[in-house]
C-alpha positions as CSV (number, residue, x, y, z in Angstrom):
1,X,0.0,0.0,0.0
2,X,2.8,2.3,1.0
3,X,4.7,1.4,-2.2
4,X,1.6,2.2,-4.3
5,X,1.2,5.6,-2.7
6,X,4.9,6.4,-3.2
7,X,4.5,5.4,-6.9
8,X,1.4,7.7,-7.2
9,X,3.4,10.6,-5.7
10,X,6.3,10.0,-8.0
11,X,4.2,9.9,-11.1
12,X,2.3,13.0,-10.1
13,X,5.5,15.0,-9.8
14,X,6.9,13.5,-13.0
15,X,3.9,14.8,-14.9
16,X,4.3,18.3,-13.4
17,X,8.1,18.2,-14.1
18,X,7.5,17.1,-17.7
19,X,4.9,19.9,-18.3
20,X,7.4,22.5,-17.0
21,X,10.1,20.9,-19.1
22,X,8.0,21.2,-22.2
23,X,7.4,24.9,-21.5
24,X,11.1,25.5,-21.1
25,X,12.1,23.6,-24.2
26,X,9.6,25.6,-26.3
27,X,11.4,28.9,-25.4
28,X,14.2,28.6,-28.1
29,X,11.7,27.3,-30.7
30,X,8.9,29.8,-30.0
31,X,9.9,32.4,-32.6
32,X,10.3,29.8,-35.3
33,X,6.9,28.3,-34.5
34,X,5.3,31.7,-34.5
35,X,6.8,32.6,-37.9
36,X,5.7,29.3,-39.4
37,X,2.1,29.6,-38.1
38,X,2.0,33.3,-39.1
39,X,3.1,32.5,-42.7
40,X,1.0,29.4,-43.3
41,X,-2.1,29.9,-41.1
42,X,-2.1,33.4,-39.6
43,X,-1.3,34.8,-36.1
44,X,-4.9,34.7,-35.0
45,X,-4.6,30.9,-35.0
46,X,-3.0,31.1,-31.6
47,X,-5.9,33.1,-30.2
48,X,-8.5,30.6,-31.6
49,X,-6.5,27.7,-30.1
50,X,-6.8,29.3,-26.6
51,X,-10.5,30.1,-27.1
52,X,-11.2,26.6,-28.2
53,X,-9.3,25.3,-25.2
54,X,-11.2,27.4,-22.8
55,X,-14.6,26.3,-24.3
56,X,-13.5,22.7,-24.4
57,X,-12.4,22.8,-20.7
58,X,-15.7,24.3,-19.7
59,X,-17.7,21.7,-21.6
60,X,-15.6,18.7,-20.4
61,X,-15.6,19.8,-16.7
62,X,-19.3,20.7,-16.9
63,X,-20.2,17.3,-18.4
64,X,-18.0,15.5,-15.8
65,X,-19.5,17.3,-12.9
66,X,-23.1,17.0,-14.0
67,X,-23.3,13.5,-15.5
68,X,-20.5,11.6,-13.9
69,X,-20.2,13.1,-10.4
70,X,-23.9,14.1,-10.2
71,X,-23.2,17.5,-8.8
72,X,-26.3,19.7,-9.1
73,X,-25.1,22.9,-7.2
74,X,-25.6,25.8,-9.6
75,X,-22.6,27.8,-8.1
76,X,-20.1,25.2,-9.4
77,X,-21.2,25.9,-13.0
78,X,-21.4,29.6,-12.5
79,X,-17.7,29.6,-11.4
80,X,-16.8,27.4,-14.3
81,X,-18.4,29.8,-16.7
82,X,-16.9,32.9,-15.0
83,X,-13.3,31.6,-15.1
84,X,-13.8,30.4,-18.7
85,X,-15.1,33.9,-19.6
86,X,-12.1,35.5,-17.9
87,X,-9.8,33.4,-20.1
88,X,-11.8,34.4,-23.1
89,X,-11.7,38.1,-22.1
90,X,-7.9,38.2,-21.7
91,X,-7.4,36.2,-24.9
92,X,-9.4,38.8,-26.9
93,X,-7.6,41.6,-25.1
94,X,-4.3,40.1,-26.3
95,X,-5.5,39.7,-29.9
96,X,-2.9,42.1,-31.3
97,X,-0.3,39.6,-30.1
98,X,-2.4,36.4,-29.8
99,X,0.6,34.1,-29.4
100,X,1.0,35.6,-25.9
101,X,-2.4,34.0,-25.0
102,X,-0.7,30.5,-25.3
103,X,0.6,31.3,-21.7
104,X,-3.0,30.5,-20.6
105,X,-2.9,27.0,-21.9
106,X,0.6,26.3,-20.7
107,X,0.2,27.5,-17.2
108,X,-3.4,26.3,-16.9
109,X,-2.2,22.8,-17.6
110,X,0.8,23.2,-15.4
111,X,-1.5,24.4,-12.6
112,X,-3.5,21.2,-12.9
113,X,-0.5,18.9,-12.6
114,X,0.9,21.0,-9.7
115,X,-2.4,20.6,-7.8
116,X,-2.3,16.9,-8.4
117,X,1.3,16.6,-7.1
118,X,0.9,18.9,-4.1
119,X,-2.3,17.2,-3.0
120,X,-0.1,14.4,-1.7
121,X,1.6,16.9,0.7
122,X,-1.0,19.5,1.5
123,X,-4.5,18.4,2.6
124,X,-6.2,21.8,3.3
125,X,-7.3,24.9,1.4
126,X,-3.8,26.3,1.3
127,X,-3.0,23.9,-1.6
128,X,-4.5,26.4,-4.0
129,X,-2.0,29.1,-2.8
130,X,0.9,26.6,-2.9
131,X,0.0,25.6,-6.5
132,X,-0.4,29.2,-7.5
133,X,3.0,30.3,-6.1
134,X,4.8,27.2,-7.5
135,X,3.3,28.0,-10.9
136,X,4.4,31.6,-10.6
137,X,7.9,30.6,-9.7
138,X,8.2,28.3,-12.8
139,X,6.7,31.2,-14.8
140,X,9.5,33.5,-13.6
141,X,12.2,30.9,-14.5
142,X,10.5,30.7,-17.9
143,X,11.1,34.4,-18.5
144,X,14.7,34.2,-17.2
145,X,15.3,31.5,-19.8
146,X,13.8,33.7,-22.4
147,X,16.2,36.5,-21.5
148,X,19.2,34.1,-21.9
149,X,18.1,33.0,-25.3
150,X,19.3,35.3,-28.1
151,X,16.5,37.3,-29.7
152,X,14.2,36.9,-26.7
153,X,13.8,39.1,-23.6
154,X,12.6,39.1,-20.1
155,X,9.1,40.7,-19.6
156,X,7.4,41.3,-16.3
157,X,4.2,41.5,-18.2
158,X,4.6,37.9,-19.3
159,X,5.5,36.9,-15.7
160,X,2.1,38.4,-14.8
161,X,0.4,36.5,-17.5
162,X,1.9,33.2,-16.3
163,X,0.9,34.0,-12.8
164,X,-2.6,35.0,-13.8
165,X,-3.2,31.8,-15.7
166,X,-1.8,29.7,-12.8
167,X,-4.0,31.6,-10.4
168,X,-7.2,31.4,-12.5
169,X,-6.9,27.6,-12.8
170,X,-6.6,27.2,-9.1
171,X,-9.7,29.3,-8.6
172,X,-11.4,27.0,-11.2
173,X,-10.5,23.9,-9.1
174,X,-11.3,25.6,-5.8
175,X,-14.7,27.0,-6.7
176,X,-15.7,25.1,-9.8
177,X,-14.7,21.6,-9.1
178,X,-14.4,21.8,-5.2
179,X,-12.5,18.6,-4.6
180,X,-12.7,17.0,-1.1
181,X,-9.7,17.7,1.1
182,X,-8.7,15.8,4.3
183,X,-8.4,18.8,6.6
184,X,-10.9,21.6,7.1
185,X,-8.4,23.8,9.0
186,X,-5.2,25.0,7.5
187,X,-2.2,23.1,9.0
188,X,1.1,24.6,10.2
189,X,3.0,22.3,7.8
190,X,1.0,23.8,4.9
191,X,1.7,27.3,5.9
192,X,5.4,26.5,6.0
193,X,5.3,25.1,2.4
194,X,3.4,28.1,1.2
195,X,5.8,30.5,3.0
196,X,8.8,28.8,1.4
197,X,7.2,29.2,-2.1
198,X,6.3,32.9,-1.4
199,X,9.9,33.5,-0.2
200,X,11.3,31.9,-3.2
201,X,9.2,34.0,-5.5
202,X,10.1,37.2,-3.7
203,X,13.9,36.5,-3.8
204,X,13.8,35.4,-7.5
205,X,11.8,38.5,-8.4
206,X,14.2,40.7,-6.4
207,X,17.2,39.1,-8.2
208,X,15.5,39.7,-11.6
209,X,14.9,43.4,-10.8
210,X,18.5,43.8,-9.6
211,X,19.8,42.2,-12.8
212,X,20.5,45.7,-14.3
213,X,22.8,46.2,-17.3
214,X,25.4,47.6,-14.9
215,X,25.3,44.4,-12.8
216,X,25.3,42.2,-15.9
217,X,28.5,44.0,-17.0
218,X,30.1,43.4,-13.6
219,X,29.5,39.7,-13.4
220,X,30.3,39.1,-17.1
221,X,33.8,40.6,-16.5
222,X,34.3,38.0,-13.8
223,X,32.7,35.2,-15.9
224,X,33.7,36.0,-19.5
225,X,31.8,33.0,-20.9
226,X,28.6,34.9,-20.0
227,X,29.6,38.0,-22.0
228,X,26.9,37.3,-24.6
229,X,24.3,38.4,-22.0
230,X,25.6,42.0,-22.2
231,X,24.0,42.3,-25.7
232,X,20.6,41.1,-24.4
233,X,17.9,43.6,-23.8
234,X,17.9,44.8,-20.1
235,X,16.1,42.5,-17.7
236,X,15.5,45.4,-15.4
237,X,16.4,49.1,-15.2
238,X,16.0,51.3,-12.2
239,X,15.4,54.8,-13.4
240,X,15.6,58.2,-11.7
241,X,12.8,60.8,-11.6
242,X,14.3,64.3,-11.8
243,X,12.6,67.6,-11.0
244,X,13.9,70.8,-12.4
245,X,12.2,74.2,-11.6
246,X,12.6,75.4,-15.2
247,X,11.7,72.1,-16.9
248,X,9.3,70.2,-14.7
249,X,9.8,66.4,-14.5
250,X,12.0,64.2,-16.6
251,X,13.4,60.6,-16.2
252,X,16.8,59.1,-16.9
253,X,18.7,55.9,-16.3
254,X,21.4,58.3,-14.9
255,X,21.6,60.7,-12.0
256,X,21.8,64.4,-12.6
257,X,25.5,64.3,-11.6
258,X,26.2,61.4,-14.0
259,X,24.5,63.3,-16.8
260,X,26.5,66.4,-16.2
261,X,29.8,64.6,-15.8
262,X,29.3,62.4,-18.9
263,X,28.4,65.5,-20.9
264,X,31.4,67.4,-19.6
265,X,34.0,64.8,-20.2
266,X,32.6,63.0,-23.3
267,X,30.4,65.6,-24.9
268,X,32.8,66.2,-27.8
269,X,33.0,62.4,-28.6
270,X,29.2,61.9,-28.3
271,X,28.4,65.1,-30.3
272,X,30.5,63.7,-33.2
273,X,28.7,60.4,-33.0
274,X,25.4,62.3,-33.4
275,X,26.9,64.1,-36.3
276,X,28.0,60.9,-38.0
277,X,24.5,59.5,-37.6
278,X,22.6,62.6,-38.7
279,X,21.4,61.2,-42.0
280,X,21.1,57.5,-40.9
281,X,18.0,55.7,-39.8
282,X,16.7,56.7,-36.3
283,X,15.6,53.1,-35.5
284,X,19.0,51.8,-36.4
285,X,20.6,54.3,-34.1
286,X,18.4,53.1,-31.2
287,X,19.3,49.5,-31.9
288,X,23.1,50.3,-32.0
289,X,22.9,52.4,-28.9
290,X,20.3,50.8,-26.7
291,X,19.4,52.6,-23.4
292,X,20.4,49.6,-21.3
293,X,24.0,49.7,-22.7
294,X,24.6,53.3,-23.7
295,X,22.0,55.3,-21.7
296,X,23.4,58.8,-22.4
297,X,23.7,58.3,-26.2
298,X,20.3,56.7,-26.3
299,X,18.5,59.3,-24.2
300,X,20.0,62.4,-25.9
301,X,18.8,61.1,-29.3
302,X,15.3,60.3,-28.0
303,X,15.0,63.8,-26.5
304,X,16.1,65.3,-29.8
305,X,13.7,63.2,-31.8
306,X,10.8,64.1,-29.6
307,X,11.7,67.8,-29.7
308,X,12.0,68.0,-33.4
309,X,8.9,65.9,-34.1
310,X,6.8,68.2,-31.9
311,X,8.2,71.3,-33.4
312,X,7.4,70.0,-36.9
313,X,3.8,69.2,-35.7
314,X,3.4,72.7,-34.3
315,X,4.7,74.4,-37.5
316,X,2.5,72.4,-39.8
317,X,-0.8,73.0,-37.9
318,X,-3.4,75.8,-38.0
319,X,-5.0,74.7,-34.7
320,X,-3.8,77.3,-32.2
321,X,-4.3,75.1,-29.1
322,X,-2.5,72.2,-30.8
323,X,0.3,74.5,-31.9
324,X,0.8,75.8,-28.3
325,X,0.8,72.3,-26.9
326,X,3.5,71.1,-29.3
327,X,5.6,74.2,-29.1
328,X,5.7,73.8,-25.3
329,X,6.8,70.1,-25.6
330,X,9.5,71.1,-28.1
331,X,10.7,74.0,-25.8
332,X,10.9,71.8,-22.7
333,X,12.7,69.0,-24.5
334,X,15.2,71.5,-25.8
335,X,15.7,72.9,-22.3
336,X,16.5,69.4,-21.1
337,X,19.0,69.0,-23.9
338,X,20.6,72.4,-23.2
339,X,20.9,71.9,-19.4
340,X,22.0,68.3,-19.2
341,X,23.3,67.4,-22.7
342,X,24.7,70.8,-23.5
343,X,28.2,70.1,-24.6
344,X,27.0,67.1,-26.7
345,X,24.3,69.3,-28.3
346,X,26.8,72.0,-29.0
347,X,29.0,69.7,-31.1
348,X,26.1,67.9,-32.7
349,X,24.2,69.2,-35.7
350,X,21.0,69.4,-33.6
351,X,21.5,72.7,-31.7
352,X,18.7,75.2,-32.2
353,X,19.6,78.7,-33.5
354,X,18.3,81.7,-31.6
355,X,15.6,82.5,-34.1
356,X,14.0,79.1,-33.6
357,X,14.1,79.5,-29.8
358,X,12.5,82.9,-30.0
359,X,9.8,81.7,-32.3
360,X,8.9,78.8,-30.0
361,X,9.1,81.0,-26.9
362,X,6.7,83.5,-28.3
363,X,4.0,80.8,-28.5
364,X,4.2,79.3,-25.0
365,X,4.2,80.0,-21.3
366,X,7.7,78.8,-20.3
367,X,6.6,78.3,-16.7
368,X,3.9,75.8,-17.6
369,X,4.3,72.3,-16.0
370,X,5.8,69.5,-18.1
371,X,6.5,65.8,-17.7
372,X,8.7,64.2,-20.3
373,X,7.9,60.6,-21.0
374,X,11.4,59.9,-22.3
375,X,12.9,56.9,-20.3
376,X,9.9,56.9,-18.0
377,X,9.0,53.4,-16.8
378,X,7.6,51.2,-14.0
379,X,10.7,51.5,-11.8
380,X,11.2,55.2,-12.4
381,X,10.3,56.1,-8.8
382,X,11.5,53.0,-7.0
383,X,15.2,52.3,-6.4
384,X,16.9,49.1,-5.7
385,X,17.3,49.7,-2.0
386,X,13.5,50.3,-1.6
387,X,12.8,47.1,-3.5
388,X,14.9,45.0,-1.3
389,X,13.7,46.7,1.8
390,X,10.1,45.7,0.9
391,X,11.2,42.2,0.1
392,X,13.1,42.0,3.4
393,X,10.1,43.2,5.4
394,X,7.8,40.6,3.7
395,X,10.3,37.8,4.4
396,X,10.5,38.8,8.0
397,X,6.7,38.8,8.3
398,X,6.6,35.3,6.9
399,X,9.3,34.2,9.4
400,X,7.4,35.7,12.3
401,X,4.1,34.1,11.1
402,X,5.7,30.6,11.0
403,X,7.3,31.1,14.4
404,X,3.9,32.0,15.9
405,X,2.1,29.1,14.3
406,X,4.9,26.8,15.4
407,X,4.6,27.9,19.0
408,X,0.8,27.4,18.9
409,X,1.3,23.9,17.4
410,X,3.8,23.0,20.2
411,X,1.5,24.3,22.9
412,X,-1.4,22.1,21.5
413,X,0.8,19.0,21.4
414,X,2.0,19.6,24.9
415,X,-1.6,20.0,26.1
416,X,-2.6,16.7,24.4
417,X,0.3,14.8,26.0
418,X,-0.8,15.8,29.5
């Protein structure tokens, strides 16, 4: 009997492991598969596969519950329909990039296998949380693997999609299927398992967010065989929010001091690079000088591009309000360039003459508030220290919770032994 149970546990974990392995192995092949499907069938095929899968899952589970398990409670079917509808909603929302919806199939199936495997170890309601956090952990590793593969990149949004799919499937099992569990109350052992999984997720996410281009450069210098990672798109970038009384707000991957020092000491060099690229393709420039590797050269060119495009829009319009709005944007972007990229701008072919400045200034209120979107991002107002402080506090709370539950469990056992 014990041998049979051990075999069941082993096979449950093998299925979960194989499912995760298939997900990982598809990462290097994903682009080729997408290209083949797009050419021969069309990208929307991915979306239709997910929609078909959601409908099939609803029908199969509904049939099983009603005809085989004889469950007549209406709430089960309402939850099945609701979760299926949510899958459909997000699939349609992703229709511009329908291949991303495949995450729902991958991590829905993985969530099923994880539940089956963890059921041998957790016999209370916390199994749904354990399955969710284990699925999220695997989903984060999936994205890390994508970052390592040339031509792919790490995307927190995809981590969220993996997590969402894993979580939705656990809700479907919890509220739609409602399997019987051995324990009504949550056990201390279960809390420990969930806590370990939460801690692993927090630590891995923190490491991903700390894997900035600067840090990649440091460890690839120590481990040269990893040097190929330097050319990969940044996994994470902490950006700075700068406030200037004359400008308003703008963002950068560099501090104000770094911007000024780079401009002072390398302005001539970078100005000549801009001159060399004057008549070349803007998209090629951004590709050759990505923000994650050459932040100064990247940002100065984006500010110039935004300034000049807005000036062009203002000059070509007869709408007075539209003209004022675009003149203001052009003026403020030029002010950023003059104050923080001044030496580079001076050498480059992009410096405004006085007549252009006066013409723009005559159409705006220079004291009007402005926020430049250049280099703005999710982490523009959060630095690395704050991130790890939050993670540290959460880990400490988990530790205290487990200590508290452990002391209660000991007290109960001591009381029973009396």
